[in-house]
Structures are given as structure tokens and as C-alpha cells.
C-alpha positions in Angstrom: 98.0 64.0 66.2 96.0 63.0 69.4 96.4 66.4 71.0 94.9 68.2 67.9 92.1 65.7 67.9 91.3 66.5 71.6 91.4 70.2 70.8 89.2 69.8 67.7 86.7 67.6 69.5 86.3 70.0 72.4 86.4 73.3 70.6 85.4 72.9 67.0 83.2 69.8 66.7 81.6 70.0 70.1 77.8 69.3 69.7 75.7 72.3 70.9 72.0 72.9 70.7 70.7 75.3 68.1 68.9 77.4 70.6 72.0 78.2 72.7 72.3 81.9 73.6 75.2 84.3 74.3 74.8 83.7 78.0 76.8 80.5 77.6 79.9 82.5 76.6 80.8 83.4 80.1 82.4 80.1 81.0 84.8 80.5 78.1 85.4 84.1 79.0 86.2 83.0 82.5 88.8 80.7 81.1 90.4 83.4 79.1 90.4 85.8 82.0 91.9 83.1 84.2 94.7 82.5 81.7 95.4 86.3 81.6 95.5 86.5 85.4 97.9 83.5 85.7 100.2 84.9 83.0 100.3 88.5 84.3 100.6 87.2 87.9 103.6 85.1 87.0 105.3 88.1 85.4 104.5 90.3 88.4 105.7 87.7 90.8 109.2 87.9 89.2 109.7 91.4 90.6 107.5 91.2 93.8 109.0 91.1 97.3 106.8 89.7 100.1 108.2 91.6 103.0 106.2 94.2 105.0 109.0 96.8 104.6 109.5 96.4 100.8 106.2 95.0 99.4 104.8 98.4 98.5 108.1 99.6 97.1 108.4 96.5 94.9 104.9 97.2 93.4 106.0 100.8 92.8 109.2 99.5 91.3 107.2 97.2 88.9 105.1 100.2 87.8 108.0 102.7 87.4 111.2 100.8 86.5 110.2 97.4 84.9 109.6 97.6 81.1 105.9 97.5 80.6 105.4 96.6 84.3 102.7 99.3 84.6 100.6 97.6 81.9 101.1 94.2 83.5 99.9 95.5 86.9 96.9 97.2 85.4 96.0 94.3 83.2 96.2 92.1 86.3 94.1 94.5 88.5 91.5 95.1 85.8 91.6 91.5 84.7 90.5 90.5 88.2 87.5 92.8 87.9 86.6 91.4 84.5 87.0 87.9 85.9 84.5 88.6 88.7 82.0 90.3 86.2 82.1 87.2 84.1 81.9 85.0 87.2 78.8 86.7 88.5 77.1 86.7 85.1 78.0 82.9 84.8 76.4 82.2 88.2 73.4 84.4 87.3 72.9 82.5 84.1 73.1 79.2 86.1 70.5 80.5 88.5 68.2 81.7 85.7 68.4 78.5 83.7 68.1 76.2 86.7 71.5 74.7 86.6 71.4 74.2 90.4 69.3 71.1 89.6 72.6 69.3 88.9 73.7 69.3 92.5 77.2 67.9 92.2 78.2 70.3 89.4 76.5 73.2 91.3 78.3 72.3 94.6 81.7 72.2 92.9 80.9 75.6 91.4 80.0 77.1 94.8 83.2 75.7 96.2 85.2 77.2 93.3 83.4 80.5 93.9 84.6 80.7 97.5 88.1 79.6 96.5 88.3 82.3 93.9 87.0 84.9 96.4 89.7 83.9 98.9 92.4 84.0 96.2 91.3 87.5 95.1 91.4 88.6 98.7 94.9 87.4 99.1 95.9 89.2 95.9 94.3 92.3 97.3 96.5 92.1 100.4 99.8 91.6 98.5 100.6 95.3 97.6 100.6 96.0 101.4 99.4 99.6 101.2 97.0 101.1 103.7 94.0 99.7 101.9 95.6 96.2 101.9 96.6 96.3 105.5 93.2 97.5 106.8 91.3 95.2 104.4 93.3 92.2 105.8 92.6 93.4 109.3 88.8 93.9 108.9 88.1 90.9 106.7 90.1 88.4 108.8 88.5 89.8 112.0 85.1 88.8 110.7 86.2 85.2 111.3 86.4 86.0 115.1 82.6 85.9 115.1 82.7 82.1 114.7 81.8 80.6 118.1 84.6 78.7 120.0 87.2 78.7 117.2 87.0 82.2 115.7 89.6 83.9 117.8 92.1 81.0 117.4 91.4 80.9 113.7 92.1 84.6 113.3 95.4 84.3 115.2 96.3 81.3 113.0 95.7 83.2 109.8 97.5 86.3 111.1 100.5 84.2 112.3 100.4 86.1 115.6 98.3 88.5 117.5 98.0 91.2 114.8 98.3 91.6 111.0 102.0 91.7 110.5 104.9 90.3 108.5 103.8 86.7 109.1 100.4 87.5 107.6 101.9 88.7 104.4 104.5 86.0 103.9 102.1 83.1 104.5 
């Protein structure tokens, strides 16, 4: 079957140099962590409510009332930490072995790094507790330091003049 041939060619029969080290495992570990994040995130999203008055209660509901919801939440939270550990080790390996020489690949990696950081920040804000609220306020206010467009950019991200309901539901 063509699908099995693709899987076999990319996982089993992939040519690799004999001197490859364990540092090259972090790309695969990133893929596994990402799959776990997507899967647990989908299950958490089934019970999450994105409203400023009920977001925190929906997270509490997931932990207390949903069967195995507590393990999904903690897998998701700790999975994000493991993802970033693997990500930073992957970037460190790339720096150590000079992978930045391949500019196109390196630039795509840097863009992905910033996209992952932005996504993680949005996930940090979703529970809408005190840490989430003030984290959103402080981090988005950093953009106001950009000359000319900073203030307008912050108001656009907030959806108004302060971090509020429009910020969470965006």
C-alpha cells in the first residue's frame, strides 16, 4: 500500500549517517509532544468556555467534574513545558552543529519558534485567572514600545482600551 511505503521510507529505511548522535532525537520528540498537545487540547476544548465570567470556572469544572479531566489538563500543561524543553534543546543543537548555514531552513525554524511562543502565550491566557489576566496585560503592553504603531497595535490585540472579554474571545 502506498501509505505504508511512505511511512516505511520516512521512518524505517531512512538513510542516516553512522555517526549521528542522540541530539538528533529532539525533532522527533517535538513531533510527539506536539501530537500530545493537539490531542489533549482538543479534549480540553470540548469543555472550555471562552467567556470572562465563566472561563476560570470551566477550567475548574474540567479538573473536578469531567472524567479524567484533571489528567488531561496536567498532561497539557506539563506537555507544553516538555515541548519547550525539547524545542530549546533542538535549537541549541542546531546552533552547536552550525545548522544556521542553511539559511532558508533556519529562517523557517525561527519563524516557527516565534509562532510557537505566541501560541503558548495564548494558551497561558485561556484559563483567565489572575496570572493569565496580568500576564496578558503586561506582555501585550510591551508592544506599545514600538514607535508609531505600538499603541494602536495593543488596542487592536485587546479589542478595546483594556484587557477584557474581547481579548479572551479573539
